[in-house]
N, C-alpha and C positions, 0 to 999 in steps of 0.2 A: 504494500500500500504506500509506504513512505517513498520507495524508489519511484513508483509511478507518478506520484504527485510532484516529487522533486524533478523528475525528468520533464514533465509537462511545463513546469515553472522555468527550468533552465533553457529548454528549447524555445520557449516564448521570449526569453530575454535575448537569446542569440538572433532570433528572427527579427525582433524589434530593432536591434542594432544594425543588422544587415539592411533592413528596409530604410534606414535613415540615409544610406548612401545610394539612393535611387539613381538609375540611369547607367549603372555599371554592374556587370555580372561578377566581378572579382570578389566583392564581399560575400556573395552567395556561395561561391566555391569554398571559401574559407569557412563559412558557416556550415555548409554541408560536411566538410571535413571535421569540424569541431564536434558535430553531432554524430560522427561515425556513420554518416549517411551518403558520402560521396559515391562510393562504388555501387551501392544499391540504387541510388538515384540514376547513375549513368546506365545501369542495366534496365531500369524501369522506363526511362525516357529515351533510351537508345542514343545516348550521348548528346542530345540536344539540351544544352544547359541554358536556361533562361531564368530570369528573376521570378516570373510567375510560376514556372514549373517547380523551382526550388521551394518557393513559399508553399505551394500546394502540397508538395511531398512532405515537407517538415510539419505542416499543420494538419493536413486532412487525410493523409494516406491511412486507410484502415488496416493495412497488412504490415506496414513497416513498424517494428517494435519501438522505435524512438520518436515516432510522430506524436504530436499533441493529442490527436483524437484517439489513437491507439492507447496511449498512456492513460487518458481520462477514462476510457472504456474499461481498461484493466483495473484501474483504481476502484471504479464502481463495482466490478466483480469481486474484488477483495472485500469491500464493505458488505456486499451481499453474503459472502462466505462467513463474515464475522457475526452476522445477525442470527439469533436463535430461531426467529420465526419470519416468515415471508408475509408481509401485510398484503391484504387483498387490494387495498386502494391507498394511494399516496405513499409518502415516505416519512417514517418517524426519525430517520437518521439525517440530520442536517447536512453532514458532509456529503452523503450520497445525493441529496437533493441539489446541493450547490454544484457538485461535479457533473451530475447528469444534465442539469440545465445548461451549463457551459458547453458540454460536449454537443448537446443537441443544437445549441445556437451556432456553433462552429460548423457542424455537419450540414445543417439545413439552410445556411445562408450561401449565396453565390460567392465564388472566389473573387469576382470583380468587386462586390460589395465589401468584402473583408480587406481587399488590397487598397481601397480608397483611403483608409486611415489605419494602416497596420500597426503602427506603434501604440495607438490608443487601444486598439483591440487586444494587443498583447499585454498592455498594462492592466486591462480588465481581467484577463486570464490570470495574471500574477496575483491580483487582489483576491480572486476566487480561490486560488490555490492556498493562499495564506489563511483565508477564512475557513476553508475546508480543514486545514491542518489544525487550526484552533478548535474546530468542532470535534475532530477526532480526539484531541487532547482532553477536552471536557468530557466526552462520552466514555472514553476507555481508560484514561489515566487520571481522572479527577481526584481519586483517593490515594494515588501513589505518592509516596514521600520522595522529595527531591534528593538526589544523591549529590554529595559534594566531595571534592578531593581534599584529603587532609594531609597528604604527604606520605612518604615511605616510613614505615615503622619497622624496627628491627626486633 
């Protein structure tokens, strides 16, 4: 769960940074490499590297394990696995609701619409990841005592 939320968050940060240098494909190559996605991207898009293609692959690809949508979907599955019962309607788990809504918003919006203001969209995603992390902490770790380092004892 933590890995998936962190991956969605970090990928969104890299995508936002690459989108700020619009007009050049060089930042996208670097971003794809930073996400461990360059080789998979080249195979999927048959070597045609474009800003739009790279953004689509990193954000929306349902099969690439490091894409935002894949990560959010897997995080939702992790939360389902943690729950003891499956509600018939709605979601009692705030983290699942937040992540599911963000995933659906990304999946069902056109890429053109997302690309118009990619840094703002990625900032929204980062806020959602932070809120989901807080919700997971409240739900599963609220009663846990904080650990602190006291040094090495002999």
